N, C-alpha and C positions, 0 to 999 in steps of 0.2 A: 504542385506537390513534389517534394524531393524523392529521390530513389529510396532513401532510408525510411521516410514516412510511408511510402508505398509498400515497402517490404514489411513494415510493422502491421499495416492494415491487412495485408494478405495473410500473414502469420496468425493474427488474432481472429480473423474470420474463420480460418481453418480450425484454429484451436477451439473456438466456441461451437462450431458446427459438428466437430468430431470428438470433442472432449479429449484432446490429445495429451493433456497433462495429468490424466488420471493416475498414471504410474507414480506420480509424486505425492499422491494423497497420504501414503503411509508415513511420510516424513512430517506432514502437518498434524499428525496426532499428538506431537509434543508441543504444539504452538499455543496451547491454552493460556499460558501466562502472558504471552505476547498479545494475543487477541483481547484478553481481559483488560490490560492496560490501555490498549488502543480504544476499546469500546468505552471504558470509563472516561477517557479524555474526550472522545467524540460525542458522547451522549449527554454531557453535562450542559444544563441551561439551554435547552433547545427551543422551547416554545416560541413560535413566531419568528425564529431566526432563519435567515437565508443561508443554506448550506450547499456547497458544491462537492459532489463525489467525483473526484478527478480520476478518470479511468475506471468507470463504474462496472464494466463488464455487463453481465445480464441483470444487474440491479444491486448485487452485492449487499452493501449496507444501507442503500437508499430507502428501502422499505421500512426498516427499523427506525430510521431517522424521521421519515414522514409520519409514522405511527405515533411518534412522540411530539407531533405538532410542529415539526420543522418544515419550512418550505424548501424542497429539495430539487436541485438541478443535477442530473447525472449525465456525464458526457463520456463517450468512448469513441475511438477511431473505427471500431468494428461495427458495420451495419448489422451483422448477424446478432451481435450482443444487444444492440439497442432495440432491434425488432423484438427480441425475446423479452427485454425489460418492459417495453411498452405493452406487450400482451399481458404480462403479469400485472402491471399497474392497473390495467383496465378492470381487473377482478377485485381490486382493493376498495374498501369503503373510504379510505383516505386518498383516493386517486387524484383529487384536486390539488394535493400537496406535492405531486410528483411531476417532474418535467424531464424527459430524456431526449438527448440530441446526439447525432453523430457529429463529432467535432475533433479537430486537431488540438491536443492539449498544449501545444506550443504556440497556438494562435487562437486565443479564446475570444468568443463573440459576445462578451459581456462588457458592461460599462465599468468604468473605474469605481473602486470602493463599493462594490456591489454585495459582497458576501461577508457574513459574520464569521463563517468557519469554512475551511476547505479540508477535506480528508481524502486519503487514498491508500490503497493496499497494493504494494509492489508495482508502482507505476513510474516513479521518478527515474529508476534505473533504465527505463526504456527510452528516455528523452535526452535531448541536448540540455544539460542542466541549467546553464546560464540563461538560455532562452526561456525555459520553463519557469525558473524562479523569477525572472523579470515579469512574466505574465501573472504569476501567482501574487506577487506583491502589488501588482497594478490593480487586480480585481478584488483584493481583500481589503476590508476596512482597517483603518489605523488601529482600532481596538480589537480587531479580529485575531484568530489564531488558525494554525494549520497543523494537522496531525497525520502522520504517515507511518506505515510499516514498510521497511525496505530491507533487502538482503545486503550483506557486506561481501567484499570480494578479496579478502586477504587470506583466508584459511586455505592452505595448500591441499588438504584432503577434500574439502568441498569443491575447490576449483578443479581437482582431478575428476571428480564425479561429473561436473559440468562438461568437461571436455569429452568424457566418455559417452555422454547422452546429448549430443548437439541438437537432435530433432525435437527435444522437449523445451527448447528455448529459442528465442529469435536471434537472428544473426547479429543484430546491432545492440542488444541489451548489454549493460555493463554494471554488474553489482558494485555498489559504492565503495570507494577507497577513502583513505584519510583526507586526501586533498579535497574530495567532494564534500566531506563533512565540514571542512573549513569554509568552503564556498557558501554553505548555508548561512554562516555568520555574517557574510557580506550583505545578505538580503533580509535577514531577520535579526533584530538586536538581542532577542532572547531565544536561545536554542538549547533545549534539554534533550539529551540522548540517553536512552535506556537500552542496555545490551542484553541479548537473549540467545541461549542455545549454543553450548559448547559440549560439555560432557553429557547433556541431556540427549544428544543424538544417539548415545549408546543405548537409550531405552527403546529405540524404534523396533529392534527385533523382538521385543517382549510385548508389543502393543496389543496382541490378541490373547495374552495370558493374564492370570490372576495377579501375577507379580508386577504388572506394568505400573500401577499407581504408586506402589511402594518404591520401586526403583526410580520412577520419575520424580517423586518428592525428594528423595535423597540426592539425586543428581542436580535437581533444581537448587538445592541449598549449596551444593558445591559450586555451581555456576555463580550464584549470588556472591560468594566469597571471591572467586577468581576474577569476577568482573570489577573488582575494586582496583585492579591493576591494568595499566594501559596495554601491555602485551596481550593479555587475554581478551580485552575488549576488542582489539583489532581482529581477533580470530573468531569472534562470534558469528553465528549464521545470520541473525536478524537484529534489527534495531527498531525502536519506536521513537520517532521524532515528534517533539511538541514545540512548535515555533510560534512566537508572537512578536508584536511590535515590528511590523514590516518596515524596512528601511526604504522609504519612498523617495 
């Protein structure tokens, strides 16, 4: 195991044991639109399908997927997270649809063409992308698709906040840049990218007030307009990736 992988394992074991990223929860109050698109893409036509939650943490979306009759495999590098996921799975009536394993996402222990769908939330930017994408396209079926939420790394104000709060993120993570988005097109023939959260970040201070929903709706409409232009797309906080037709 490389030093980088070992550092990621240590960071995420500590993260899940101590909930070290709780200070970031306030920012995710604006991520409802992102999560809705992700869930809509992830949850379509699931019955009997084999789905991999890539970097599942403590279970994350795996339980919803299994409840919808998908056969779910959740992997994470953190033993702490997988132990918690297994404990939760044991309490579910659909537990037979759930499989959790400690696994390096860059070295998957699955057969070729095994999965109908792969999904993940903020996992790819922790990995060596070429290695990860090679593995993803190996284990996904030719007619399968992959859906991810990921952060972008161009916005100078968001990057300044990241530098001021280094303990909230791992040493080796790398929010995605434009060249990374181009790399996805080398591994998947169809890549759709949706951009989220620029002016909506201004709604965060109002999250506990009655004005929040009104302000959030207005800023969401502004973002929808701005994201028609490349400059503003690059400065988004998050993207949703919907990729299909793996280039095997």
